[in-house]
C-alpha positions in Angstrom: 98.7 130.4 122.0 98.7 127.0 120.0 96.2 125.7 118.7 95.4 122.3 117.3 94.6 122.9 113.0 93.3 120.2 110.6 96.8 119.9 108.2 95.6 117.2 106.0 92.8 115.2 105.1 91.8 112.6 102.9 88.4 112.0 101.8 86.4 109.3 101.0 89.6 107.3 101.0 88.6 103.3 100.6 89.9 100.5 102.2 91.6 97.8 100.1 92.2 95.3 102.7 92.7 94.4 106.6 95.8 92.7 107.7 94.7 91.7 111.3 98.4 90.0 111.8 100.8 92.9 111.1 102.4 95.0 114.0 100.5 98.2 113.1 99.4 101.6 111.5 97.9 102.6 108.4 99.6 102.0 104.9 98.3 104.6 102.4 99.4 105.0 98.6 102.4 107.1 98.3 100.5 109.4 95.6 97.8 110.1 98.1 100.6 111.0 101.1 102.9 113.4 99.0 99.6 115.0 97.6 98.3 116.2 101.6 101.6 116.3 102.6 101.1 113.3 105.4 105.0 111.5 105.4 105.8 107.7 107.2 104.9 107.4 110.7 103.5 110.6 111.2 100.6 110.0 113.4 96.6 110.4 111.8 93.0 110.2 113.0 90.9 107.9 110.5 87.2 107.9 110.7 85.3 105.4 109.5 82.6 106.7 107.7 80.9 103.3 107.6 80.5 102.9 111.1 81.6 105.6 112.7 84.9 104.5 114.6 87.5 106.6 115.2 91.0 105.6 115.6 94.8 107.2 115.7 97.6 105.5 114.5 100.5 106.0 112.3 100.9 105.8 108.5 103.3 103.6 106.4 104.3 105.0 102.5 102.2 102.2 100.1 103.3 101.8 96.9 103.4 104.9 94.3 100.4 104.3 92.2 98.6 101.3 93.8 95.1 103.1 95.7 96.6 101.2 99.1 94.8 101.7 102.2 95.1 98.7 104.4 94.5 98.8 108.1 97.2 97.1 109.8 96.9 95.8 113.3 94.4 96.5 116.0 93.1 99.3 113.3 92.2 95.7 110.9 89.6 95.2 113.7 87.5 98.5 112.7 87.4 98.7 109.2 86.0 96.5 106.6 87.4 96.1 102.6 85.2 98.3 100.8 84.2 100.6 103.9 85.1 104.3 103.1 86.9 106.7 105.7 88.4 110.5 106.6 92.4 110.1 107.2 93.4 113.5 108.9 96.2 114.6 110.5 97.0 117.7 112.7 99.9 120.6 113.6 99.8 123.2 116.2 100.3 126.6 115.0 100.2 129.8 116.9 96.9 131.3 116.2 97.8 134.7 114.8 98.9 131.6 112.0 96.2 129.1 112.8 93.5 132.0 111.3 94.9 131.9 107.6 96.2 128.1 107.4 94.4 126.3 104.5 94.9 122.5 104.7 96.0 120.2 102.3 92.7 118.3 101.3 92.2 116.0 98.6 89.4 113.9 97.8 89.4 110.3 96.3 87.3 108.0 93.8 86.3 104.2 94.7 89.8 103.4 93.3 91.6 105.6 95.6 92.7 107.8 92.6 92.8 111.5 93.8 89.4 113.2 91.9 89.9 117.2 93.8 92.1 118.7 95.6 90.2 121.5 98.3 
């Protein structure tokens, strides 16, 4: 049996821009993506900690070291600059592997710099 397991999580990312006139997605600083093993075009779930909205979109790599977290397209309607987000990706694992898997988790500060890896 396969189970859907948390693979990666960015905790407390602060929205730096919301761009309604873009085709869609969320742009994330490449340094953060690398730390949590999320790649461009990967599906993510985004939870807005300010208003409770949950949505799914795909990732675009933002400029390395920029701290950018940009909500694009329709997703821009669900987050304002300054809102805090949880950004998560999941994967399928067989039960025997899922039991011992440890997700890659990072916590970021108000400038979206990694302050702790969990």
